[in-house]
SERO-839092 format. One record per atom (N, C-alpha, C): residue number from 1; y, x, z; residue in one letter. Coordinates in steps of 0.1 Angstrom, whole numbers, always signed. Each point is the difference from the previous one (the first is absolute). Last residue first. Layout:
<atoms>
+-----+-------+-------+-------+---+
|   k |     Y |     X |     Z | r |
+-----+-------+-------+-------+---+
| NUM |     Y |     X |     Z | A |
...
+-----+-------+-------+-------+---+
</atoms>
This chain:
<atoms>
+-----+-------+-------+-------+---+
|   k |     Y |     X |     Z | r |
+-----+-------+-------+-------+---+
| 163 | +1395 |  +484 | +1253 | V |
| 163 |   +12 |    +2 |    -8 | V |
| 163 |    +9 |   -12 |    +0 | V |
| 162 |   -36 |   +22 |   +38 | P |
| 162 |    +2 |   -11 |   -10 | P |
| 162 |   +13 |    +3 |    -7 | P |
| 161 |   -30 |   +40 |   +21 | H |
| 161 |   +11 |    -9 |    +3 | H |
| 161 |    +1 |   -11 |   -11 | H |
| 160 |   -29 |   +47 |   +21 | A |
| 160 |    -1 |   -12 |    -8 | A |
| 160 |   +11 |    -9 |    +4 | A |
| 159 |   -13 |   +57 |    +4 | F |
| 159 |    +6 |   -12 |    +5 | F |
| 159 |    -3 |   -11 |   -10 | F |
| 158 |   -15 |   +55 |   +16 | A |
| 158 |    -1 |   -11 |   -10 | A |
| 158 |    +5 |   -13 |    +6 | A |
| 157 |   +12 |   +55 |    +9 | L |
| 157 |    -6 |   -12 |    +5 | L |
| 157 |    +0 |   -11 |   -11 | L |
| 156 |    +8 |   +57 |    +9 | L |
| 156 |    -1 |   -11 |   -10 | L |
| 156 |    -7 |   -11 |    +7 | L |
| 155 |   +32 |   +40 |   +23 | C |
| 155 |   -14 |    -6 |    -1 | C |
| 155 |    +1 |   -11 |   -10 | C |
| 154 |   +30 |   +44 |   +26 | P |
| 154 |    -1 |   -10 |   -12 | P |
| 154 |   -15 |    -4 |    -1 | P |
| 153 |   +22 |   +14 |   +48 | S |
| 153 |    -7 |    +6 |   -12 | S |
| 153 |    -1 |   -11 |   -11 | S |
| 152 |   +18 |    -8 |   +46 | S |
| 152 |    +8 |   +11 |    -7 | S |
| 152 |    -7 |    +7 |   -12 | S |
| 151 |   -18 |   -39 |   +22 | D |
| 151 |    +0 |   +12 |   +10 | D |
| 151 |    +6 |   +12 |    -6 | D |
| 150 |    -3 |   -31 |   -36 | V |
| 150 |    -7 |    -4 |   +11 | V |
| 150 |    -2 |   +12 |    +9 | V |
| 149 |   +29 |   -17 |   -46 | L |
| 149 |    -1 |   +10 |   +10 | L |
| 149 |    -7 |    -6 |   +13 | L |
| 148 |    -9 |   -15 |   -53 | I |
| 148 |    +7 |    -3 |   +13 | I |
| 148 |    -1 |   +12 |    +9 | I |
| 147 |    -9 |   -16 |   -54 | E |
| 147 |    +0 |   +11 |    +9 | E |
| 147 |    +9 |    -4 |   +12 | E |
| 146 |   -30 |   -34 |   -33 | E |
| 146 |   +13 |    +5 |    +4 | E |
| 146 |    -1 |   +12 |    +9 | E |
| 145 |   -27 |   -37 |   -36 | I |
| 145 |    -3 |   +13 |    +8 | I |
| 145 |   +14 |    +6 |    +3 | I |
| 144 |   -15 |   -54 |   -12 | S |
| 144 |    +8 |   +12 |    -2 | S |
| 144 |    -5 |   +11 |    +9 | S |
| 143 |    -8 |   -53 |   -22 | I |
| 143 |    -7 |   +11 |    +7 | I |
| 143 |    +8 |   +12 |    -3 | I |
| 142 |   +14 |   -55 |    -3 | N |
| 142 |    +0 |   +14 |    -4 | N |
| 142 |    -9 |    +8 |    +9 | N |
| 141 |    +1 |   -55 |   -19 | F |
| 141 |    +2 |   +10 |   +11 | F |
| 141 |    +0 |   +14 |    -5 | F |
| 140 |    +2 |   -58 |   -15 | R |
| 140 |    +2 |   +14 |    -3 | R |
| 140 |    +0 |    +8 |   +13 | R |
| 139 |   -27 |   -46 |   -11 | E |
| 139 |   +12 |    +4 |    +7 | E |
| 139 |    +1 |   +15 |    -2 | E |
| 138 |   -36 |   -26 |   -17 | C |
| 138 |   +11 |    +2 |    -9 | C |
| 138 |   +13 |    +3 |    +8 | C |
| 137 |   -37 |   -20 |   +30 | S |
| 137 |    -2 |    +5 |   -14 | S |
| 137 |   +13 |    +0 |    -7 | S |
| 136 |    +7 |    +3 |   +51 | V |
| 136 |    -8 |    -9 |    -8 | V |
| 136 |    -1 |    +6 |   -14 | V |
| 135 |    +6 |   +26 |   +50 | L |
| 135 |    +6 |    -4 |   -13 | L |
| 135 |    -9 |   -11 |    -6 | L |
| 134 |   +10 |   +34 |   +47 | N |
| 134 |    -8 |   -11 |    -5 | N |
| 134 |    +8 |    -6 |   -12 | N |
| 133 |    -5 |   +47 |   +31 | L |
| 133 |    +9 |    -6 |    -9 | L |
| 133 |    -8 |   -11 |    -7 | L |
| 132 |    -2 |   +31 |   +50 | S |
| 132 |    -6 |    -6 |   -13 | S |
| 132 |   +11 |    -5 |    -9 | S |
| 131 |    +7 |   +21 |   +45 | D |
| 131 |   -14 |    +4 |    -3 | D |
| 131 |    -6 |    -6 |   -13 | D |
| 130 |   +44 |   +11 |   +32 | H |
| 130 |    -1 |    -4 |   -14 | H |
| 130 |   -14 |    +3 |    -5 | H |
| 129 |   +10 |   +10 |   +45 | D |
| 129 |    +9 |   -11 |    -2 | D |
| 129 |    -1 |    -6 |   -14 | D |
| 128 |   -24 |   +39 |   +11 | A |
| 128 |    -5 |   -11 |    +9 | A |
| 128 |    +8 |   -13 |    -3 | A |
| 127 |   +13 |   +40 |   -21 | D |
| 127 |   -12 |    -5 |    -6 | D |
| 127 |    -6 |   -12 |    +8 | D |
| 126 |   +38 |   +22 |   +17 | L |
| 126 |    +4 |    -7 |   -12 | L |
| 126 |   -13 |    -6 |    -7 | L |
| 125 |    -7 |   +29 |   +37 | E |
| 125 |    +7 |   -13 |    +4 | E |
| 125 |    +3 |    -8 |   -12 | E |
| 124 |   -17 |   +43 |    -8 | R |
| 124 |   -10 |    -9 |    +5 | R |
| 124 |    +5 |   -13 |    +5 | R |
| 123 |   +31 |   +31 |   -16 | V |
| 123 |    -8 |    -4 |   -11 | V |
| 123 |   -11 |    -9 |    +5 | V |
| 122 |   +27 |   +21 |   +32 | L |
| 122 |    +7 |   -11 |    -7 | L |
| 122 |    -8 |    -6 |   -11 | L |
| 121 |   -17 |   +38 |   +22 | A |
| 121 |    +0 |   -12 |    +9 | A |
| 121 |    +7 |   -12 |    -6 | A |
| 120 |    +2 |   +42 |   -22 | S |
| 120 |   -14 |    -6 |    -1 | S |
| 120 |    -1 |   -12 |    +9 | S |
| 119 |   +49 |   +11 |   -18 | D |
| 119 |   -10 |    +8 |    +6 | D |
| 119 |   -13 |    -7 |    +0 | D |
| 118 |   +45 |    -1 |   -35 | V |
| 118 |    -7 |    -6 |   +11 | V |
| 118 |   -10 |   +10 |    +7 | V |
| 117 |   +48 |    -5 |   -35 | A |
| 117 |   -11 |    +8 |    +5 | A |
| 117 |    -7 |    -8 |   +11 | A |
| 116 |   +28 |   -26 |   -39 | V |
| 116 |    +2 |    +7 |   +13 | V |
| 116 |   -13 |    +7 |    +4 | V |
| 115 |    +9 |   -29 |   -39 | G |
| 115 |    +3 |   +14 |    -2 | G |
| 115 |    +2 |    +8 |   +13 | G |
| 114 |   -15 |   -46 |    -3 | G |
| 114 |   +14 |    +0 |    -4 | G |
| 114 |    +5 |   +15 |    -1 | G |
| 113 |   -45 |   -21 |   +11 | T |
| 113 |    +8 |   +10 |    +9 | T |
| 113 |   +15 |    +0 |    -3 | T |
| 112 |   -41 |   -39 |    -5 | D |
| 112 |   +10 |    +8 |    -8 | D |
| 112 |    +8 |    +8 |   +10 | D |
| 111 |   -53 |   -25 |    -3 | W |
| 111 |   +13 |    +1 |    +6 | W |
| 111 |    +9 |    +8 |    -8 | W |
| 110 |   -49 |    -7 |    -4 | F |
| 110 |    +8 |   -12 |    -5 | F |
| 110 |   +14 |    +0 |    +6 | F |
| 109 |   -45 |   +36 |   -14 | H |
| 109 |    +9 |    -4 |   +10 | H |
| 109 |    +9 |   -11 |    -6 | H |
| 108 |   -52 |   +25 |    -7 | L |
| 108 |   +11 |    -6 |    -7 | L |
| 108 |   +10 |    -6 |   +11 | L |
| 107 |   -40 |   +41 |    -3 | D |
| 107 |    +6 |   -10 |    +7 | D |
| 107 |   +12 |    -6 |    -7 | D |
| 106 |   -47 |   +22 |   -22 | G |
| 106 |   +11 |    +4 |    +8 | G |
| 106 |    +6 |   -12 |    +8 | G |
| 105 |   -38 |    -4 |   -32 | T |
| 105 |    -2 |   +12 |    +9 | T |
| 105 |   +11 |    +4 |    +9 | T |
| 104 |   -16 |   -51 |   -17 | W |
| 104 |    +5 |   +12 |    -6 | W |
| 104 |    -1 |   +11 |   +10 | W |
| 103 |   -26 |   -52 |    -9 | H |
| 103 |    +7 |   +11 |    +8 | H |
| 103 |    +5 |   +11 |    -8 | H |
| 102 |   -14 |   -57 |    -4 | A |
| 102 |    -2 |   +14 |    -6 | A |
| 102 |    +9 |    +9 |    +8 | A |
| 101 |   -21 |   -54 |    +2 | I |
| 101 |    +7 |   +11 |    +6 | I |
| 101 |    -3 |   +12 |    -7 | I |
| 100 |    -2 |   -58 |    -7 | A |
| 100 |    -5 |   +14 |    -4 | A |
| 100 |    +9 |   +10 |    +7 | A |
|  99 |   -13 |   -58 |    +2 | T |
|  99 |    +7 |   +12 |    +4 | T |
|  99 |    -6 |   +13 |    -5 | T |
|  98 |    +2 |   -59 |    -2 | V |
|  98 |    -6 |   +12 |    -6 | V |
|  98 |    +8 |   +12 |    +3 | V |
|  97 |   +14 |   -44 |   +14 | G |
|  97 |   -12 |    +4 |    +7 | G |
|  97 |    -8 |   +11 |    -6 | G |
|  96 |   +41 |   -16 |   -21 | E |
|  96 |    -9 |   -12 |    +3 | E |
|  96 |   -13 |    +4 |    +6 | E |
|  95 |   +25 |   +41 |   -13 | Q |
|  95 |    +3 |   -12 |    -7 | Q |
|  95 |   -11 |   -11 |    +4 | Q |
|  94 |   +19 |   +57 |    +7 | A |
|  94 |    -7 |   -12 |    +5 | A |
|  94 |    +5 |   -12 |    -8 | A |
|  93 |    +0 |   +58 |    +9 | A |
|  93 |    +3 |   -10 |   -10 | A |
|  93 |    -8 |   -13 |    +4 | A |
|  92 |   +16 |   +49 |   +25 | I |
|  92 |    -8 |   -12 |    +1 | I |
|  92 |    +5 |   -10 |   -11 | I |
|  91 |    +3 |   +57 |   +11 | V |
|  91 |    +6 |   -12 |    -6 | V |
|  91 |   -11 |   -11 |    +2 | V |
|  90 |   +10 |   +50 |   +28 | A |
|  90 |    -8 |    -9 |    -9 | A |
|  90 |    +8 |   -11 |    -5 | A |
|  89 |   +14 |   +33 |   +33 | D |
|  89 |   -11 |    +8 |    -7 | D |
|  89 |    -8 |    -9 |   -10 | D |
|  88 |   +40 |   -15 |   +25 | H |
|  88 |    +2 |   +14 |    +0 | H |
|  88 |   -11 |    +7 |    -9 | H |
|  87 |    +8 |   -49 |   -15 | R |
|  87 |    -1 |    +5 |   +14 | R |
|  87 |    +2 |   +16 |    -1 | R |
|  86 |    +9 |   -49 |   -31 | L |
|  86 |    -1 |   +15 |    +0 | L |
|  86 |    +1 |    +4 |   +15 | L |
|  85 |   -13 |   -46 |   -28 | H |
|  85 |    +4 |    +5 |   +13 | H |
|  85 |    -2 |   +15 |    +0 | H |
|  84 |    +3 |   -45 |   -36 | I |
|  84 |    -2 |   +14 |    +1 | I |
|  84 |    +5 |    +4 |   +14 | I |
|  83 |   -17 |   -49 |   -27 | E |
|  83 |    +8 |    +8 |   +10 | E |
|  83 |    -4 |   +14 |    -1 | E |
|  82 |    +0 |   -42 |   -39 | Y |
|  82 |    -8 |    +7 |   +10 | Y |
|  82 |    +9 |    +8 |    +9 | Y |
|  81 |    +0 |   -45 |   -39 | P |
|  81 |    +6 |   +12 |    +6 | P |
|  81 |    -9 |    +6 |   +11 | P |
|  80 |   -21 |   -29 |   -41 | S |
|  80 |    +7 |    -2 |   +12 | S |
|  80 |    +6 |   +13 |    +5 | S |
|  79 |   -28 |    -6 |   -40 | G |
|  79 |   +10 |   -10 |    -1 | G |
|  79 |    +8 |    -2 |   +13 | G |
|  78 |   -35 |   +32 |    -5 | S |
|  78 |    -6 |   -13 |    -3 | S |
|  78 |   +11 |   -11 |    +1 | S |
|  77 |   +23 |   +39 |   +14 | I |
|  77 |   -15 |    +2 |    -1 | I |
|  77 |    -6 |   -14 |    -1 | I |
|  76 |   +52 |   +23 |   -11 | A |
|  76 |    -8 |    -9 |    +7 | A |
|  76 |   -15 |    +3 |    -3 | A |
|  75 |   +34 |   +29 |   -15 | D |
|  75 |    +9 |    -9 |    +7 | D |
|  75 |    -7 |   -11 |    +8 | D |
|  74 |   -17 |   +52 |   -11 | P |
|  74 |    +0 |   -13 |    -5 | P |
|  74 |    +9 |   -10 |    +8 | P |
|  73 |   +12 |   +52 |    -4 | M |
|  73 |   -10 |    -8 |    +7 | M |
|  73 |    +0 |   -14 |    -7 | M |
|  72 |   +18 |   +54 |   -10 | L |
|  72 |    +0 |   -14 |    -4 | L |
|  72 |   -11 |    -7 |    +7 | L |
|  71 |   +31 |   +46 |    +7 | L |
|  71 |   -13 |    -6 |    +3 | L |
|  71 |    +1 |   -14 |    -3 | L |
|  70 |   +37 |   +23 |   -10 | N |
|  70 |    -9 |   +11 |    -2 | N |
|  70 |   -15 |    -4 |    +3 | N |
|  69 |   +40 |   -34 |   -20 | A |
|  69 |    -5 |    +6 |   +13 | A |
|  69 |   -10 |   +12 |    -4 | A |
|  68 |   +23 |   -33 |   -30 | D |
|  68 |    +7 |   +12 |    +2 | D |
|  68 |    -5 |    +8 |   +13 | D |
|  67 |   -17 |   -44 |   -17 | G |
|  67 |    -3 |   +11 |    -9 | G |
|  67 |    +7 |   +13 |    +3 | G |
|  66 |   -14 |   -38 |   +38 | E |
|  66 |    +9 |    +1 |   -12 | E |
|  66 |    -2 |   +13 |    -7 | E |
|  65 |   -19 |   -14 |   +43 | C |
|  65 |    -8 |    -5 |   -11 | C |
|  65 |    +8 |    +0 |   -13 | C |
|  64 |    +3 |   +37 |   +41 | S |
|  64 |    +4 |   -14 |    -3 | S |
|  64 |    -9 |    -5 |   -11 | S |
|  63 |   +18 |   +48 |   +29 | A |
|  63 |   -12 |    -8 |    -3 | A |
|  63 |    +4 |   -14 |    -2 | A |
|  62 |   +24 |   +53 |    -2 | T |
|  62 |    +1 |   -15 |    +2 | T |
|  62 |   -13 |    -6 |    -4 | T |
|  61 |   +17 |   +53 |   +17 | F |
|  61 |    -7 |    -9 |    -9 | F |
|  61 |    +2 |   -14 |    +4 | F |
|  60 |   +20 |   +54 |   +10 | E |
|  60 |    +0 |   -15 |    +3 | E |
|  60 |    -6 |    -7 |   -11 | E |
|  59 |    +4 |   +54 |   +23 | V |
|  59 |    -2 |    -9 |   -11 | V |
|  59 |    +2 |   -14 |    +5 | V |
|  58 |    +1 |   +57 |   +15 | E |
|  58 |    +6 |   -14 |    +3 | E |
|  58 |    -2 |    -8 |   -13 | E |
|  57 |   -35 |   +39 |    +7 | G |
|  57 |   +14 |    -1 |    +1 | G |
|  57 |    +4 |   -14 |    +2 | G |
|  56 |   -45 |   +16 |    -9 | S |
|  56 |    +5 |   +10 |    +9 | S |
|  56 |   +16 |    +0 |    +1 | S |
|  55 |   -46 |   -36 |    -9 | L |
|  55 |   +12 |    +7 |    -6 | L |
|  55 |    +7 |    +9 |   +10 | L |
|  54 |   -38 |   -30 |   +10 | G |
|  54 |    -4 |   +13 |    -6 | G |
|  54 |   +11 |    +7 |    -7 | G |
|  53 |    +4 |   -44 |   +19 | F |
|  53 |    -2 |   +10 |   +11 | F |
|  53 |    -3 |   +14 |    -6 | F |
|  52 |    +2 |   -37 |   -30 | A |
|  52 |   +13 |    +4 |    +5 | A |
|  52 |    -1 |   +10 |   +11 | A |
|  51 |   -40 |   -18 |   -15 | A |
|  51 |    +6 |    +9 |   -11 | A |
|  51 |   +14 |    +4 |    +4 | A |
|  50 |   -21 |   -32 |   +28 | D |
|  50 |    -7 |   +14 |    +1 | D |
|  50 |    +6 |    +9 |   -10 | D |
|  49 |   +14 |   -44 |    -3 | V |
|  49 |    +6 |    +6 |   +12 | V |
|  49 |    -6 |   +14 |    +2 | V |
|  48 |   -19 |   -26 |   -35 | F |
|  48 |   +14 |    +4 |    -3 | F |
|  48 |    +7 |    +7 |   +12 | F |
|  47 |   -43 |   -17 |    +6 | S |
|  47 |    +0 |   +11 |    -9 | S |
|  47 |   +14 |    +5 |    -3 | S |
|  46 |    -4 |   -40 |   +25 | A |
|  46 |    -5 |   +12 |    +8 | A |
|  46 |    +0 |   +13 |    -9 | A |
|  45 |    +9 |   -42 |   -21 | I |
|  45 |   +11 |    +4 |    +8 | I |
|  45 |    -3 |   +13 |    +8 | I |
|  44 |   -35 |   -18 |   -26 | G |
|  44 |   +11 |    +5 |    -8 | G |
|  44 |   +12 |    +4 |    +8 | G |
|  43 |   -36 |   -21 |   +22 | R |
|  43 |    -4 |   +13 |    -4 | R |
|  43 |   +11 |    +7 |    -9 | R |
|  42 |    +6 |   -46 |   +13 | A |
|  42 |    +0 |    +9 |   +12 | A |
|  42 |    -3 |   +15 |    -4 | A |
|  41 |    -4 |   -33 |   -34 | V |
|  41 |   +14 |    +1 |    +4 | V |
|  41 |    +1 |   +10 |   +12 | V |
|  40 |   -43 |   -11 |   -14 | N |
|  40 |    +6 |    +8 |   -10 | N |
|  40 |   +15 |    +2 |    +3 | N |
|  39 |   -25 |   -30 |   +26 | V |
|  39 |    -5 |   +14 |    +3 | V |
|  39 |    +7 |   +10 |    -9 | V |
|  38 |    +7 |   -46 |    -8 | I |
|  38 |    +7 |    +4 |   +12 | I |
|  38 |    -4 |   +15 |    +4 | I |
|  37 |   -22 |   -20 |   -37 | E |
|  37 |   +14 |    +3 |    -3 | E |
|  37 |    +8 |    +4 |   +12 | E |
|  36 |   -45 |   -12 |    +6 | T |
|  36 |    +0 |   +12 |    -8 | T |
|  36 |   +15 |    +3 |    -3 | T |
|  35 |    -9 |   -41 |   +21 | R |
|  35 |    -2 |   +11 |    +9 | R |
|  35 |    +1 |   +14 |    -7 | R |
|  34 |    +2 |   -39 |   -26 | R |
|  34 |   +12 |    +1 |    +8 | R |
|  34 |    -1 |   +12 |   +10 | R |
|  33 |   -37 |   -11 |   -26 | V |
|  33 |   +10 |    +5 |    -9 | V |
|  33 |   +13 |    +3 |    +8 | V |
|  32 |   -35 |   -22 |   +22 | G |
|  32 |    -4 |   +13 |    -3 | G |
|  32 |   +11 |    +8 |    -8 | G |
|  31 |    +4 |   -47 |    +8 | D |
|  31 |    +3 |    +8 |   +12 | D |
|  31 |    -3 |   +15 |    -2 | D |
|  30 |   -11 |   -30 |   -35 | N |
|  30 |   +14 |    +2 |    +1 | N |
|  30 |    +4 |    +8 |   +13 | N |
|  29 |   -45 |   -12 |    -6 | Q |
|  29 |    +4 |   +10 |    -9 | Q |
|  29 |   +15 |    +3 |    +0 | Q |
|  28 |   -17 |   -36 |   +26 | N |
|  28 |    -4 |   +13 |    +6 | N |
|  28 |    +3 |   +12 |   -10 | N |
|  27 |    +8 |   -44 |   -15 | A |
|  27 |    +9 |    +3 |   +11 | A |
|  27 |    -3 |   +14 |    +6 | A |
|  26 |   -29 |   -17 |   -32 | F |
|  26 |   +12 |    +5 |    -6 | F |
|  26 |   +11 |    +3 |   +10 | F |
|  25 |   -41 |   -18 |   +15 | Y |
|  25 |    -3 |   +13 |    -6 | Y |
|  25 |   +13 |    +5 |    -6 | Y |
|  24 |    +1 |   -43 |   +18 | A |
|  24 |    -1 |   +10 |   +11 | A |
|  24 |    -2 |   +14 |    -6 | A |
|  23 |    +0 |   -37 |   -30 | T |
|  23 |   +13 |    +3 |    +6 | T |
|  23 |    +0 |   +10 |   +11 | T |
|  22 |   -41 |   -13 |   -18 | S |
|  22 |    +8 |    +7 |   -10 | S |
|  22 |   +14 |    +3 |    +5 | S |
|  21 |   -28 |   -27 |   +26 | S |
|  21 |    -5 |   +13 |    +0 | S |
|  21 |    +8 |    +9 |   -10 | S |
|  20 |   +10 |   -46 |    +1 | S |
|  20 |    +4 |    +7 |   +12 | S |
|  20 |    -5 |   +14 |    +1 | S |
|  19 |   -13 |   -27 |   -37 | L |
|  19 |   +14 |    +3 |    +0 | L |
|  19 |    +5 |    +7 |   +13 | L |
|  18 |   -45 |   -13 |    -3 | L |
|  18 |    +2 |   +10 |   -10 | L |
|  18 |   +15 |    +4 |    +0 | L |
|  17 |   -13 |   -36 |   +27 | L |
|  17 |    -5 |   +12 |    +5 | L |
|  17 |    +3 |   +12 |    -9 | L |
|  16 |   +10 |   -43 |   -15 | M |
|  16 |   +10 |    +4 |   +10 | M |
|  16 |    -5 |   +13 |    +7 | M |
|  15 |   -28 |   -19 |   -32 | A |
|  15 |   +12 |    +4 |    -7 | A |
|  15 |   +10 |    +5 |   +11 | A |
|  14 |   -40 |   -20 |   +15 | A |
|  14 |    -2 |   +13 |    -6 | A |
|  14 |   +12 |    +6 |    -6 | A |
|  13 |    +3 |   -44 |   +16 | V |
|  13 |    -1 |   +10 |   +11 | V |
|  13 |    -3 |   +14 |    -5 | V |
|  12 |    +0 |   -35 |   -32 | A |
|  12 |   +14 |    +2 |    +5 | A |
|  12 |    +0 |   +10 |   +12 | A |
|  11 |   -42 |   -13 |   -18 | V |
|  11 |    +7 |    +8 |   -10 | V |
|  11 |   +15 |    +3 |    +5 | V |
|  10 |   -26 |   -29 |   +26 | A |
|  10 |    -6 |   +13 |    +1 | A |
|  10 |    +7 |   +10 |   -10 | A |
|   9 |   +11 |   -46 |    -2 | V |
|   9 |    +5 |    +6 |   +13 | V |
|   9 |    -5 |   +14 |    +1 | V |
|   8 |   -17 |   -24 |   -36 | K |
|   8 |   +15 |    +3 |    -2 | K |
|   8 |    +6 |    +6 |   +12 | K |
|   7 |   -45 |   -15 |    +3 | S |
|   7 |    +1 |   +12 |    -8 | S |
|   7 |   +15 |    +4 |    -3 | S |
|   6 |    -8 |   -40 |   +24 | S |
|   6 |    -4 |   +12 |    +8 | S |
|   6 |    +1 |   +13 |    -8 | S |
|   5 |    +6 |   -42 |   -22 | L |
|   5 |   +11 |    +3 |    +9 | L |
|   5 |    -2 |   +13 |    +8 | L |
|   4 |   -35 |   -16 |   -28 | W |
|   4 |   +11 |    +5 |    -8 | W |
|   4 |   +12 |    +3 |    +9 | W |
|   3 |   -37 |   -20 |   +21 | E |
|   3 |    -3 |   +14 |    -5 | E |
|   3 |   +11 |    +6 |    -8 | E |
|   2 |    +4 |   -45 |   +13 | L |
|   2 |    +1 |    +9 |   +11 | L |
|   2 |    -3 |   +14 |    -3 | L |
|   1 |    -7 |   -33 |   -32 | M |
|   1 |   +14 |    +2 |    +2 | M |
|   1 |    +3 |    +9 |   +11 | M |
+-----+-------+-------+-------+---+
</atoms>
């Protein structure tokens, strides 16, 4: 009777070990998929912004998870919302401790001139005061290339604003 009981306990322990190792394996696989999706979101936004920098005139594009946007992003990753942090030279996509950073080649600005001419010192001051745009997944934002008078000369600058 004691041998029968010990064999049942051994089988139960083995089953628990198998279950816990399988759970750990699939949890690790899910983290890998989530990391890949976060990286893809960051790279997609960076590529989109870089493509906008390459245009030679004034344009405006919308990014969102809805069908009418120029840049379509997923509304969730692994069923959960994520964060987007736009900086002057990069985007950071993050979700539950998983972070991805992707850079672009130009400078992105987050202030609004209201059509008023500015000088280089004011541009630096405005950039220091408005250094990022923080969004959650599916929050709409615009990327625009606008002609601004900087030091009395027309200059194309890239901007990002929430919609």
